[in-house]
N, C-alpha and C positions, 0 to 999 in steps of 0.2 A: 704338193701343196694342195690344201683343201680350200675351195672357194665357195661363196654363198650360192645357193640355187637360184636360178632365174625363172621368171614366169615363162610358160610355153608360148610359142608363136614365132613368126619370122620377123627379121629386122631388129634393129637396136631398140633398147628400152628407152622410151622418151623420158627426158629429164623432167622432174617435178618441181614446182615452185617451192621455195622455202616457207615453212609454216612458222607461226608465232612460237616463241620458246615455251616449252612445257614447264620449265622451272628455272629459276635463277641460279640454282645450285649446279655445279659442274659434274660431268661424268668422266671417270678415269677408265680408260680401256688399255689393257695390257695383253700383248701377243707378240711372240718373237718373230712371227712372219710378217714382214712389212706390207705385203699385198693384202693379207687378211685384215691387218690393222687399219690400213687405208680404207678398205671396203666398209669396215665397221664405223669408222669415223665419218666418212661421207654419208653413209646411210642415216646415222643419227643426227648429223648436222642438218640434213635436209628436212628433218622433222622439228628443227628449232632447238635441239639440245646442245648446249655448250660442251665440247668434248676436249679432253686432254689425252693424247695417245702416247704410249710408251712401249718400247720393245723389250725393256729390261725390268723384271720384277723388282730387283734391288733398287734401281733408280726410282721405280714407282713408289717404293716404301719411303724414300727420301722426300719425294714430292708430297706424299700423304702426311709426313711430319710437319710440312709447312702450310698445307692448304687443306680445306675441307671439301669433301665430295659427297654428293647424295647417293651416287651409285658407283660401284666398282665392278668392272667386268674383266674377267681373266680367262685366258686359255688354260687348259689343264696341262698339256705336255709342253714344257719349256726347258731349255738346257740348264739355266741357272738354278731354278727350283720349280717344283711342280706347282700348278695353279692353286691346288688346295692348300699347300704350305703357304703360298703368298697370301691367300685370303685369310688364313688363320692368323698370320702376323698382322695383316691390315686391320683385323678386328681389334687388336690391342691398341692400335693407333686411333682408328675412327670406328668406335663400336656401334655408332648409330647408322652408318652407311649400309645401304642394301647391297649385298654381294651376289653376283651372278657368275656361275662357272660354265664355260663353254668347253665341251668335250665331244670327241668322236665316239668314245666307248663309255657307255653308262654301266660300268661294272658295279655289282652290289657292294663290294668293299669301299669303292669310291663314294657311293651314295651314303653309306653308314658313316664313314669318316667325315664327310661334308656336313652331315647333320650333327654329329657329336662334337666336332672340333670347330668347324667354320661357321655354323649357323647360316648356311647358304640360303638365300632367298629363293632362287630359281636355278634350274639347269637348262641350258640350251644345247641341243644336239647339232653337230655338224653333219651335213651342211644345213644351215638355218633357213627358215622361211622369213622373209622380210617382215610380213605382217605380225608373225609371232614374236620376232625380236622387238619390234616397236611397241607392241602391247606389253611385253614383259618389262621393257625399260620404263614405260609410262607407269605401270603398277609399282615398279621398284622406287621410282621418284615419289609417288604418292605415299608409299609405305614409309620412306625416309621423312617426308613432311609430317606424317602422322606421329612417327616415333619422336621426332625432335619437338613437335608441338606438345605431345604428351609429356615429354621430359621437362619442357618449359613449364607446363601446367603443374607437374609434380614439384618442381623447384619453387614455383610461386606458392603452391599449397604448403610446402614445408616452411617457406618464409612467413606466410600468413599464420601458420600454426605456431611458429616460434614467437611471432608477435602476439598471438592470442595467449600463449603460455605466459609471456612476460606481462601482458595486460591482466591476466587472471591472477598472477602472483602479486602484481601491484594492487589489484582489487582486493585480494585476500588481506593484504597488509592494511588497506584502508578500512575494510570491514572489521578487522581486529581493532584498529584504532577507534572506529566508531563504537564498537562494543565496549571498549574501555571507557570511552567518553560517556556512553549510556550508563555504565555501571557507576562512574563517578557522579553523573547527574542524578541517578536514582538515589545514591547515598546522600548527595547534597539535599535532594528533595525530602528524603526521609528525615534527615537531620533538621531541615527547615520546618517540616511538619511537627517534629517532636518539640522543637524550640517554640513553635507557635502554640502548641497545646500547653507547654510549660508556662508560657506568658499568660495564657488564659487562666490557668490554675493559680498563678501568682496573683492575678487581679482578684480572683475569688478569695484568696487567703488574706489579701489586704482588706477586702470588705469584711471578712470574718474577724480580723483583728480590730477593725474599727467598730464594727457592730456585729456580734455573732448572729443576730437574727437575719441581717442582710446576707451574710455568707450562707446560711442555711437556705434562704429563699433562692439565692442564685443557683445553688446545687439542684434544687427541685425544678427550677425553671429550665435548666439544661437538660434534665431528664425528660421533661415533657416536650421540649423543643426537638430533642433527638427523635422521640417517638413520632411526632408529627412530620418531621423532615424525612422520615423513612417511607412515607407514602408517595404516591405519584402525583400529588397535588402541587408540586413545586418544580420550578426549573432548577438547574444546578446552582445558578447564582442565588436564587431565592432560598434554596436549601442551606447554603453556606451562610447567607445573611441571617436567617432565622436562628441558627445554632450559635453563631458568634454573638449576635445581639443578646441572646439569653445569658451569656457569660458577662457581658459588659454593660447592660442597660442601666444598672444602678450605680456605676462608678461615680457619677456626679453627686450622689448623696454623701460622699466622703466630705464634701465641703459644707454640709449642713450640720449645725451643732447637734450633739447627741440628745440634748434636752428637747430640742425641737422635734427630732425623730420620735422620741418617746411620747411627746404631746400629740403628735400626729396620729400615733397608733391608739392612744387612749382618750384624748380630748381634742379631736380635730376641729370641733366647732368653736373652740376657744382660741384658735390661732388668729393672729392679726393678719391683715391683708398683706403686709410686707413679708411675714413668715410664709404665708400661703403662696405668695408669688415666688419666693425662693424655692419652695418645694416644687412648684409647677415648672420652674425653669431647669430642674435637674436633668431632664432628657437632653437639653442643649449642652449642659456641662458634660454629660456622659458621652454625647456624640464627639465632643472635642477631645476628651481624654481617650476614648476608644480609637480615634484615628492614629494615635501613637502606637497602638498594638496591631490594628488592622486598617489599612488605608483604603479598603474597598468602599466606594461611595454607597453601595447598596446597604452595607452594614450600618453606616452612619445614619442613613435615611430610616431604616427600621428602628434603630435605637431612638431617634428623635420622635418617631410617631407612635411609640408603643403605649402612650397614654392618651392618644386621640380616641374620640368616641365615634361610633358608627353614625350617630345623629348629628355630629358636628359640634358637640358641646364639650369636647375634650381639650387638652392642652399639649404642646404650647402654641400650635398654629391653627387650631380650630378646623382641621381637616374632617371630611365626612365621606361615608360610603366608600366607593371604589377609589376615591382620591387618596385614601390611606393605603400604603403598600400592603399587599396580601400577607406577607410574612409578619408585618407589624400587627395586622388584625388578629392573626393567630396567636402571636406573642401576648397581645393584650388580654386574651382569654386566660392564658396560663398565668399571667401576672395577677389577674382578678381572682383566680382560684387560690393561688399561693398566698396572696396578701390579705385575703378575707378574714383570717383568724377564726373562721367558723369550722364546725365539724364538716366531714366530707359530704354528708347528705345535705347539710345546710348550704354549703358552698356551691354544690351542684344546683340546688334550687335557686340560689342567688344568680348564678350564671343564666339559668333559663329565664328568670324573671327579667333580667336586663338584656336578653337577646333581642335584637332589633332596635335597641336604644343605645346602650353602651357598647354592645358587641355585635359583630357581623354574625347573623344566625348560622351561616355556613361554617364559619370559623368555630363557633360553639359546638356544632355537630361534629366537626372533625376532631376537636379536642376530646369530647366525650367518647368518640368512637375509638380513638387510639390509646387513650390514657388508662383504660381498664379500671375505671373508678367505680363502675356500676356492674354488678353481676346480673346479666340478663338470662332469662330461661334459655335452655339449649336450642329451643326451636325458634328463638327470636334473635335478630341481629339488627344493629344500628347502622344506618347508611346516611349518605349525604344527599342533598337535593339533586345533584347532577348524576347520581347513581340510580335514580328511579328508572325502572324498566317496565314495559308492558307485561302483565301477567303476575307481577308482585302483588301480595296481599298484605294490606296494612295491619299491623298488630296494635295500633293505637289510632284514634281519630285525629284529624287535623282540623284545627279551629282558627278562626280569624282572631286578631287582637281584641275584638269586642265579644268574643265568646261564641260567635256563630259557627256551627259545624259545617265544615267544607266537604270533608270526605270521612265517612264513618269507618269504624274499625271492622275488619274482616272483608272489606270491599276490594275486589281485584282492580288493579289499575290498567287502564287502556292508554293508548297514545294520546287521545284527546284529553283524558283526565290529567295526565302528567303535564301536558301543555298548559292546561288551565291552572294547575298548581304553580308552575314556574312563572306564568304570567302574573298571577296574584302576588307571588313573592317579590316581583320587581316593583310593584306599586305599593304593596303593604307586606313587609317582610314577615315570613312565617317563622316564629321564634321557637316553637317546640321541637322536640326531638323527633326523628323519623325512624320508626321501628317497623320491620316487616317480618313475616313468618318465613322461615327457611324451608 
């Protein structure tokens, strides 16, 4: 019988107090020699390890089938089966347990078989050193804890990955549903926009049927409004209101007798006060009818104000200056040009003559700038008041309404000069066009 080696020295080895358990998992020790088995059990229990001892490897396999162990320790030479065979079979039952083989002969074939078949954690040679045994068992317990913890982490990772796959699949379905909804919404919006444009065109055709001149004027107004709305001088709502109002601003004239319309165009001074009042109220009628096509409040406000004058002498509400919505001030210029019945040059002259009284000068400048009504020399371009910048050179002089020259032609602009021009415009609007050399 082989027994564990003892420390050198005389007298018995003093007993050591039991230490705290190194692990809650148990250790299975298998050896056919009861004395060695007892020595191993006592040694490990003194270190706080819970130990199950067994002299039969086959009985040990039955125990393994019922209970889990963090470490399995087996002697190599046993009558029922070799220790390596036992450890190989124990691996099938408890694959995560750390397996330790105790042998008196470390033959190379044993080592190779242990590595290839049993995945042995450590070898312990007989007779063993107590410190080496304890250290090996502690490491084996830690290894088992790491392996089982890692396995638990992998299982949790797989579970989370499965949940993530399920979530991604559900998300993909939702994304597909949202995409279908977006496509349906885009199609509905496209259809709605097409229906809206058709409604506007229907209103223009009604005007044309009632009075061909009104239909032609509406078409021209839409073209000019579209050109002005394409600039950066409007918000999105103002841009929509300007263009929609151009289509709908004269709908209220359908309620005016045709003879009165003809008289207004040819002999306006002969209209009675009642007839003139009916004509002056047509923006209100247009606002009411237009609300059936476009319910936006801004559109109705622009339609109602498109015959207001910059000096406050327009109709129907007598609004003035900035009290008139900006799109309405721009539409008023286009209406004045279209309804003048004059030649292009004469119409432009009429707009300029009424700039500052009937019309907002800045609106007149915007209309002339974008409408391409006047062919300017290539080296000259038209700008608006808020586009003046230091260094620009005027291509025309700027005069006060009384004919006083404010800034001469060819004079470069400075920041101070521009500030004076804008200050003067606030008190006395500058009505003429602003031309600069490019």
